[in-house]
N, C-alpha and C positions, 0 to 999 in steps of 0.2 A: 188840245182848241173847244173851246167853249161851242156847240153849236146848237143844242137845244134852249128851249125859252119855256118858260114858267110862268103863269100869270096868276095873280091874287087881288081880289078884290078888296078894298079895304073903303072905311070912310075918308072923308074927308078930311074930320081932326086928326083919323091915324094916320093919314099920309101927311100931314105937315107935322105930325110928334115923330114921323120916321124922315121925313126929311130935316129937320131942327136935328136928330140925333145925328145924321148922316153929316150933317154938315161939320158937329161939332168933335166930330171924330176926321173929319178930312177925308171924308169920302164924297165916290156920289154914290145914289139914291139904290142902287144894283147891287153894287160892292158891299155897302153897308147891309140892305138883305140877306145876301150869300154869307156873307160873314155870320151874321145872324143865324140862320138855320145852319152850315157845317159847325158852330158852335154846339146849336142845341143835338146835334147829329154826334158828335165830339161826347159830349154830355151822356148821353140815353147810351153808348157804345161804353162807356165806364162806368155806369149803373150797370151793364147788364153784366158787365168783367166784377163784378163788387158784388152782385148777387149769386155770379159761380163760386168766386171764393167764400163768400158766408155758405152757402152748400157747402163746399169741399173742407170747412172747418166744423161744423157740425158734424159732416161723418165722420170725418176725420176726429173729432172729439168725443162723439159717441164709440168707438172701435177704442181709441184707448181708456176712457172710463168707463164703462163696461164689464169689464173684470173685476174692478177695484170695487163697482158698486156691489158686485158680487161676493167680492172676498167681505166686504164690510157686514154684507145684510148674513154671512156665516158667521161671524163674529158677533155681528147682536142676536143672531138664533141661541148662539152658543152660552151665552150671556143669559138671556131667557133662559134657556133647559138650568141651565148652572144655579140661577134664581130660584127656578119653582123648586127643584134641588133639595138646595139647602131650607128653605120653605118645610117642604116636606117629609124630609128627616129629622125638624125642630118638630115639626106636631105629633109625629111619632114618639120620638121623645119625650117629650112633653106628658104624653097621654101612659106612660110606662112607671111615670115613677111620681112620687105626693107632689103636685103642682097643682093649684085648682085650675078648675077645666070652667069652668062658665064667671059672666063678669058678678054674679049676685056671690061666688067666693071669693072673689080678687077684694086685698084691703088696700086700694093704693091710693094716695096722695094726691091732691090737686096740682101739686109742685113738681114740677121733672125735676130727677136725678141731676146733679151739678155732673156727673162723667155727661148725660143726653144732651145737657147744655153746650159744655166746653166741643163734643165730639160735632153738633151743629155746626158752630162757628167754626172749625176748624177746616170742616166742608165745606161752606160756604167759601171761605176765604181760599180755599184751593182751587175753587170756579171761579172766581172773580181773579185769579192769578192767571186762571190758563185763559178766562177770557181776555184781560189787560194783552199777554202774548200772540192770545191771537189776531187780534188789533195792529197791534205792532207789526205785524207779519204783513198783515194785512196793506196798513201805509206805506209798504218799504216799498 
């Protein structure tokens, strides 16, 4: 049984608008205002629960993704190390054989070698293929 009372002050225009909307809903003004307030309370509770869900989801995502991210960083560090190692080996090798050591000593044409162009085209094709496969997976 409802025994408590709440008073609200509104302007004349607001009161008319509330009364018109209450009549459209086949309610008296008190019922209309009560239902509006209860709807607002339920919406606030829903927003709070959604916020809690998002926090829970964010926490669980971070916990599940963290090891994966660390694994990726380890792989990237290995790739960088191996790349630097290969470049250093190539540099040492080139210094010990009769290969030109300065730009002035090199006889280089202005055109790329055909193998270089073909390799570049193949790499770009592979990248585009992987990119299209990734987009297809994202769209599914």
